[in-house]
C-alpha positions as CSV (number, residue, x, y, z in Angstrom):
1,X,0.0,0.0,0.0
2,X,1.3,3.4,-0.9
3,X,0.9,6.0,1.7
4,X,0.8,9.6,0.7
5,X,3.5,11.8,2.1
6,X,0.9,13.8,4.0
7,X,-0.1,10.7,5.9
8,X,3.4,9.8,6.9
9,X,4.0,13.3,8.2
10,X,0.9,13.3,10.3
11,X,1.9,9.9,11.8
12,X,5.3,11.2,12.8
13,X,3.7,14.3,14.3
14,X,1.3,12.1,16.3
15,X,4.2,10.0,17.7
16,X,6.1,13.0,18.8
17,X,3.1,14.5,20.4
18,X,2.6,11.3,22.5
19,X,6.3,11.4,23.5
20,X,6.1,14.9,24.6
21,X,2.8,14.7,26.3
22,X,3.7,11.5,28.2
23,X,7.0,12.6,29.7
24,X,8.0,15.0,32.5
25,X,9.3,18.4,31.7
26,X,13.1,18.3,31.3
27,X,15.3,21.3,30.6
28,X,18.0,21.1,27.9
29,X,20.5,23.4,26.6
30,X,19.9,24.7,23.1
31,X,20.8,22.0,20.5
32,X,20.5,19.0,22.9
33,X,18.3,16.1,22.1
34,X,16.4,13.5,24.0
35,X,14.4,10.4,23.1
36,X,11.7,8.2,24.5
37,X,14.1,5.3,25.2
38,X,15.8,7.5,27.8
39,X,12.8,7.0,30.1
40,X,12.3,3.2,29.5
41,X,14.3,2.4,32.7
42,X,17.7,1.5,34.0
43,X,18.4,-0.8,31.1
44,X,18.6,2.0,28.6
45,X,21.8,2.1,26.6
46,X,23.1,2.7,23.2
47,X,22.2,5.3,20.5
48,X,19.3,7.4,21.2
49,X,19.7,7.0,24.9
50,X,20.9,10.6,25.4
51,X,24.6,9.7,25.2
52,X,25.5,13.2,26.5
53,X,23.4,12.8,29.6
54,X,23.1,9.0,30.3
55,X,22.4,9.6,34.0
56,X,19.0,10.9,33.2
57,X,17.9,7.3,32.5
58,X,17.4,6.5,36.2
59,X,13.8,7.4,36.8
60,X,11.4,8.5,34.0
61,X,9.3,10.2,36.7
62,X,12.0,12.6,38.0
63,X,13.3,15.8,36.7
64,X,16.8,17.3,37.2
65,X,15.1,20.6,37.5
66,X,13.5,19.5,40.8
67,X,15.5,16.5,42.0
68,X,19.3,16.5,42.0
69,X,19.2,12.8,42.7
70,X,17.7,11.9,39.3
71,X,20.8,9.8,38.4
72,X,21.5,6.3,37.4
73,X,25.2,5.5,38.1
74,X,26.7,5.0,41.5
75,X,29.1,7.9,41.5
76,X,26.2,10.3,41.0
77,X,24.1,8.5,43.5
78,X,26.9,9.1,46.0
79,X,26.9,12.7,45.1
80,X,23.2,12.8,45.6
81,X,23.4,11.0,48.9
82,X,26.1,13.4,50.3
83,X,23.8,16.3,49.4
84,X,20.9,14.7,51.3
85,X,22.9,13.5,54.3
86,X,24.8,16.7,54.8
87,X,28.2,16.7,56.7
88,X,27.2,14.3,59.4
89,X,26.4,11.1,57.5
90,X,28.1,8.4,55.6
91,X,26.8,7.5,52.1
92,X,26.9,4.1,50.5
93,X,25.1,3.1,47.3
94,X,22.8,6.1,47.7
95,X,21.9,5.3,51.3
96,X,22.6,7.6,54.2
97,X,23.8,6.1,57.5
98,X,24.9,7.7,60.8
99,X,28.6,8.4,61.6
100,X,30.3,5.7,63.7
101,X,31.1,8.2,66.5
102,X,31.2,11.9,67.4
103,X,33.5,14.3,65.6
104,X,35.4,16.8,67.9
105,X,36.8,20.0,66.5
106,X,38.8,22.8,68.2
107,X,36.9,26.0,67.3
108,X,38.8,28.5,69.5
109,X,42.3,28.3,70.8
110,X,43.3,28.5,74.4
111,X,44.7,31.8,75.8
112,X,46.1,33.3,79.0
113,X,44.7,35.9,81.5
114,X,46.7,37.9,84.0
115,X,50.4,37.3,84.8
116,X,53.2,39.8,85.1
117,X,57.0,40.0,85.5
118,X,59.1,42.3,87.6
119,X,62.7,43.0,88.6
120,X,63.4,43.5,92.3
121,X,64.9,46.0,92.8
122,X,64.2,47.5,89.4
123,X,67.4,49.5,89.7
124,X,70.3,47.9,91.6
125,X,73.9,48.9,92.4
126,X,76.5,46.7,90.8
127,X,77.8,43.9,93.1
128,X,74.3,43.5,94.5
129,X,72.0,40.8,93.2
130,X,68.8,41.4,91.3
131,X,65.8,39.0,91.2
132,X,63.6,38.6,88.1
133,X,60.3,37.0,88.9
134,X,57.2,36.1,86.9
135,X,53.7,35.7,88.4
136,X,52.4,33.0,86.0
137,X,49.2,33.8,84.0
138,X,46.1,31.7,84.2
139,X,45.6,29.5,81.1
140,X,42.0,29.4,79.7
141,X,41.3,26.2,77.8
142,X,40.2,26.2,74.2
143,X,36.6,25.6,73.1
144,X,35.6,22.3,71.5
145,X,32.7,21.6,69.1
146,X,31.3,18.0,69.3
147,X,29.2,16.8,66.4
148,X,27.0,13.6,66.8
149,X,24.5,12.0,64.4
150,X,21.4,9.8,64.7
151,X,20.6,6.9,62.4
152,X,18.5,9.2,60.3
153,X,21.6,11.4,59.8
154,X,20.3,14.3,61.9
155,X,23.0,16.7,63.0
156,X,23.6,17.4,66.8
157,X,26.2,19.9,67.8
158,X,27.4,20.7,71.4
159,X,30.2,22.9,72.8
160,X,32.5,22.3,75.7
161,X,36.0,23.4,77.0
162,X,39.2,21.6,76.4
163,X,41.4,20.4,79.3
164,X,44.9,21.7,80.2
165,X,47.2,18.8,80.5
166,X,50.3,20.7,81.6
167,X,52.1,24.1,81.9
168,X,55.8,25.0,81.7
169,X,58.0,28.1,82.2
170,X,61.4,29.1,80.9
171,X,63.3,32.4,80.9
172,X,65.8,34.3,78.7
173,X,68.0,37.3,79.5
174,X,69.3,39.8,77.0
175,X,72.9,38.9,76.4
176,X,72.2,35.2,75.8
177,X,71.6,33.6,79.2
178,X,68.5,31.3,79.5
179,X,67.1,28.6,81.8
180,X,64.1,26.8,83.1
181,X,61.6,28.1,85.6
182,X,59.9,31.5,86.3
183,X,62.6,33.3,88.4
184,X,66.2,34.3,88.4
185,X,68.5,35.8,91.0
186,X,71.9,36.9,89.8
187,X,74.7,39.5,89.9
188,X,75.3,41.4,86.7
189,X,77.7,44.0,85.3
190,X,76.3,47.5,84.7
191,X,73.7,47.6,82.0
192,X,70.0,47.5,81.1
193,X,68.7,44.0,81.0
194,X,65.4,42.6,79.4
195,X,64.2,39.5,81.1
196,X,61.5,37.3,79.3
197,X,59.6,34.5,80.9
198,X,57.8,32.3,78.4
199,X,54.8,30.4,79.8
200,X,53.3,27.5,77.8
201,X,50.1,25.5,78.3
202,X,49.3,22.2,76.6
203,X,45.6,21.5,75.7
204,X,44.4,17.9,75.2
205,X,42.8,18.8,71.8
206,X,43.7,22.4,70.9
207,X,47.5,21.9,71.3
208,X,50.1,24.2,72.9
209,X,49.8,28.0,73.4
210,X,52.4,30.3,74.9
211,X,52.8,33.9,76.1
212,X,55.7,36.1,77.1
213,X,56.0,38.1,80.3
214,X,58.7,40.8,80.1
215,X,60.4,43.2,82.5
216,X,63.4,45.4,82.6
217,X,66.1,45.6,85.3
218,X,68.9,48.1,85.5
219,X,72.3,47.5,87.1
220,X,74.1,50.8,87.9
221,X,77.7,51.5,88.7
222,X,79.2,54.8,89.7
223,X,81.9,55.6,87.3
224,X,84.7,57.8,88.5
225,X,87.8,59.5,87.2
226,X,90.2,61.8,89.0
227,X,90.8,65.4,87.8
228,X,94.5,64.8,87.9
229,X,96.0,62.5,85.2
230,X,98.6,61.1,87.6
231,X,98.9,58.6,89.1
232,X,97.8,56.6,86.0
233,X,94.9,54.8,87.7
234,X,92.4,57.6,87.4
235,X,89.5,55.4,88.5
236,X,91.0,54.9,91.9
237,X,89.0,55.3,95.1
238,X,91.9,56.3,97.3
239,X,92.4,60.0,96.9
240,X,94.4,62.8,98.5
241,X,93.0,65.6,100.7
242,X,91.5,68.3,98.4
243,X,91.6,66.0,95.4
244,X,88.7,66.3,92.9
245,X,86.9,63.3,91.4
246,X,84.2,63.2,88.7
247,X,81.2,60.9,89.4
248,X,78.4,59.7,87.3
249,X,76.1,56.7,87.4
250,X,76.1,54.3,84.4
251,X,73.7,53.6,82.9
252,X,72.1,56.9,83.8
253,X,68.9,56.3,85.7
254,X,65.8,58.3,84.9
255,X,64.7,61.1,87.1
256,X,66.5,63.4,89.5
257,X,69.9,62.2,90.8
258,X,71.0,63.6,94.2
259,X,74.6,63.2,95.6
260,X,75.4,62.8,99.3
261,X,78.3,61.7,101.4
262,X,78.9,60.5,104.9
263,X,81.9,62.7,105.4
264,X,82.8,66.3,104.8
265,X,83.5,66.4,101.1
266,X,81.5,68.6,98.8
267,X,79.7,68.3,95.5
268,X,79.5,70.6,92.5
269,X,76.6,70.4,91.7
270,X,74.9,68.4,94.4
271,X,72.0,67.4,92.0
272,X,72.5,66.1,88.5
273,X,73.6,63.1,86.3
274,X,77.3,64.0,86.9
275,X,79.1,65.9,89.6
276,X,82.6,66.8,90.9
277,X,83.5,65.7,94.4
278,X,86.1,67.5,96.3
279,X,87.8,65.6,99.1
280,X,87.8,67.3,102.6
281,X,91.0,68.8,104.0
282,X,91.5,66.0,106.5
283,X,91.8,62.2,106.2
284,X,88.4,60.5,106.2
285,X,86.2,57.7,104.8
286,X,83.6,59.1,102.4
287,X,80.7,56.9,101.4
288,X,79.2,58.7,98.4
289,X,75.6,57.9,97.4
290,X,73.7,58.7,94.2
291,X,70.0,58.5,94.9
292,X,67.4,58.3,92.1
293,X,63.8,57.1,91.6
294,X,63.7,53.4,92.2
295,X,67.0,53.0,94.1
296,X,70.4,54.3,95.0
297,X,74.0,53.3,94.5
298,X,77.0,54.0,96.7
299,X,80.8,53.9,96.5
300,X,83.3,54.4,99.3
301,X,86.4,56.7,99.0
302,X,89.4,56.7,101.3
303,X,90.9,60.2,101.7
304,X,94.5,60.3,102.9
305,X,96.8,63.1,104.1
306,X,100.5,63.6,103.2
307,X,102.8,61.2,105.0
308,X,106.2,62.5,104.2
309,X,108.6,64.7,102.2
310,X,111.0,63.2,99.7
311,X,113.8,65.0,97.8
312,X,115.9,64.3,94.7
313,X,119.3,65.8,93.9
314,X,119.3,68.1,90.8
315,X,122.2,67.2,88.6
316,X,124.9,69.9,88.3
317,X,123.9,71.7,91.4
318,X,126.9,70.8,93.6
319,X,128.1,73.9,95.5
320,X,131.6,74.2,97.2
321,X,134.5,76.6,97.8
322,X,137.9,75.0,97.4
323,X,139.7,74.6,100.7
324,X,136.6,75.2,102.8
325,X,134.3,72.5,104.4
326,X,131.2,74.0,102.8
327,X,128.9,71.8,100.7
328,X,125.5,72.3,99.1
329,X,123.0,71.2,96.5
330,X,119.6,71.9,94.9
331,X,116.8,69.4,95.3
332,X,113.3,68.7,93.9
333,X,110.7,68.3,96.6
334,X,108.0,65.7,96.6
335,X,105.1,65.0,99.0
336,X,104.2,61.4,99.4
337,X,102.7,58.9,99.2
338,X,102.7,58.4,95.5
339,X,99.3,56.7,95.1
340,X,97.3,59.9,95.2
341,X,97.7,63.5,94.0
342,X,98.2,66.4,96.4
343,X,97.9,69.2,93.8
344,X,95.4,71.1,96.0
345,X,97.6,71.4,99.1
346,X,100.2,74.0,100.1
347,X,103.4,72.6,101.7
348,X,105.8,74.4,104.1
349,X,108.6,73.7,106.5
350,X,108.4,74.8,110.2
351,X,111.2,76.7,111.9
352,X,114.3,74.7,112.9
353,X,117.7,75.5,114.3
354,X,121.1,74.0,113.6
355,X,122.8,71.6,115.9
356,X,126.5,71.9,115.0
357,X,129.7,70.2,116.1
358,X,133.4,70.3,115.3
359,X,134.4,72.3,112.3
360,X,130.8,73.5,111.9
361,X,130.4,74.8,115.4
362,X,130.3,78.5,114.3
363,X,126.8,77.6,112.7
364,X,125.3,76.2,115.9
365,X,121.8,77.4,116.5
366,X,121.5,79.2,113.2
367,X,117.9,79.2,112.0
368,X,117.0,77.2,108.9
369,X,116.1,79.2,105.8
370,X,112.6,78.2,104.8
371,X,109.4,79.0,102.9
372,X,107.4,80.6,105.7
373,X,104.1,81.0,103.7
374,X,104.2,77.7,102.0
375,X,104.7,76.4,98.4
376,X,102.1,75.3,96.0
377,X,102.1,71.8,94.3
378,X,102.2,70.7,90.7
379,X,99.8,68.0,89.3
380,X,102.8,65.7,88.6
381,X,103.2,62.5,90.6
382,X,106.5,60.6,90.3
383,X,106.4,56.9,91.3
384,X,108.3,56.2,94.4
385,X,108.4,59.9,95.4
386,X,105.0,61.6,95.4
387,X,103.5,64.9,94.2
388,X,106.1,67.4,92.9
389,X,106.3,70.8,94.7
390,X,106.5,73.8,92.4
391,X,109.7,75.1,94.1
392,X,112.9,73.3,94.9
393,X,115.0,73.4,98.0
394,X,118.6,74.7,98.7
395,X,120.7,72.7,101.1
396,X,123.9,74.5,102.1
397,X,126.2,74.2,105.1
398,X,127.3,77.8,105.0
399,X,130.9,79.0,104.8
400,X,133.0,80.5,107.5
401,X,134.4,84.0,106.9
402,X,138.1,84.4,106.6
403,X,140.8,81.9,105.6
404,X,139.9,78.3,105.3
405,X,140.1,76.5,108.7
406,X,142.2,73.5,109.2
407,X,140.5,70.3,108.1
408,X,138.7,68.7,111.1
409,X,135.6,66.5,111.5
410,X,132.2,68.1,112.3
411,X,128.5,67.9,111.6
412,X,125.4,70.1,111.1
413,X,121.9,68.8,111.7
414,X,118.4,70.4,111.3
415,X,115.3,68.5,112.4
416,X,112.6,70.1,110.3
417,X,108.9,69.6,110.8
418,X,106.7,69.9,107.6
419,X,103.1,71.1,107.5
420,X,100.3,71.3,104.9
421,X,96.9,72.8,104.3
422,X,94.3,72.5,101.6
423,X,93.8,75.7,99.7
424,X,93.4,78.5,102.2
425,X,92.3,76.3,105.0
426,X,93.9,75.7,108.4
427,X,97.4,74.4,108.6
428,X,97.9,71.0,109.9
429,X,101.1,71.3,111.9
430,X,103.7,68.6,112.4
431,X,101.9,66.1,110.1
432,X,105.1,64.6,108.6
433,X,107.9,62.9,110.4
434,X,110.6,65.5,110.8
435,X,113.0,65.8,107.9
436,X,116.7,65.7,108.8
437,X,119.1,68.0,107.0
438,X,122.6,66.7,107.6
439,X,126.1,68.0,106.7
440,X,129.3,66.2,107.5
441,X,133.1,66.6,107.2
442,X,135.5,63.9,108.2
443,X,139.1,64.2,109.3
444,X,140.3,63.5,105.7
445,X,138.2,66.4,104.4
446,X,135.4,64.2,102.8
447,X,132.2,66.1,102.6
448,X,128.5,64.9,102.5
449,X,125.2,66.7,102.4
450,X,121.8,64.9,102.6
451,X,118.2,65.7,103.1
452,X,115.0,63.5,102.7
453,X,116.7,61.0,100.4
454,X,118.8,63.5,98.3
455,X,122.6,63.2,98.8
456,X,125.8,64.8,97.4
457,X,129.4,63.9,98.2
458,X,132.5,66.1,97.8
459,X,135.9,67.0,99.3
460,X,137.5,70.0,100.8
461,X,140.0,70.0,97.9
462,X,137.4,70.1,95.2
463,X,137.5,73.0,92.7
464,X,135.2,75.9,93.6
465,X,131.7,75.5,92.1
466,X,128.9,78.0,92.7
467,X,126.1,77.2,90.2
468,X,123.5,79.0,92.3
């Protein structure tokens, strides 16, 4: 039978209409195709079975527009199941089941409250100990989230606190020292020190947290140097009467610094980060203190007086008249001891009278020629001798008038007290052991003159020499 083309077209339109009317609404992108076989069940395969979207062949009654589980293969069933079960369930072959146990998560870390560190004292004088101490903070445990599920895969969430399983402390000090614990007592050289105490707390779930407690301690020393450059150890704490010393604390503390002493020395200025201390005019022990906010620091000084006069022969100063028993010399004068500087004193000799014998008897009871008002000092200290006096001394036996006397033994002796004062203060009389000035002639005409360690030898027959 021959069908007309019109009949065939109508039949095809009828079939398509049935397909469209009998199937659920499915959305496709432009140009995609679908066919009836796609909805004949899970056995669908091959051409015409929507090869680009085979997973649509799971359920002819579902629509991807409304049901994301409208799939046919296991991988997409698994995706579908996870979407339905949410984060709490396990998915196997498209079936949700409850988790095997609760899931615990740390949702906020542990932390510390309180705690502090301090240095005691905060400012300490060198050679004294300082104690660094930390008052430990209180650890606050972290927060835990506990997720549980029922068989129907319903989510249940609870919150609780973690547990602290242990705490520990350790410290470190600027400069490199470190150790365990939360305190340190030590002696340190001058400086500013930063002490850090690290406290850790271990949580059962949320792990380890830590915090640092920090404080600062200052160790102060009083630095000193003498105004005089000699003796060489200008940082000495034994000084002469009237000697000046510069003082300053290091490191310099903050705030006002006030200077005091237990003795009679003076400060210029008495307040400030540095000062000049002038030793008193008499021997003493001076404990000098620098006071400042947070503490004080002290240093002792020993102030000493002159202990003796020393002299040194000046080369080329031998004085003599040939044939006579006269003898003389020039000397440099030093005031000892040599471990301090007496540049601020005035030195003088007290009156003395000659005790003469033999050939020198004509000079018996002659007064000693001296410096009645005193002599100033230099700033030069010579080891083994002391501080140099600005003027020298003349030692001379004197010479008899007339013709030279016959050679005969004899002596001259002066016992000479020495005094000192500081500046224009009071004289301190007879401080030194008396200095003996001695002249001698023996029967052979040998001559000697000596005083305070200086000595010159000659003879009556020596050529005349009058250099001064």
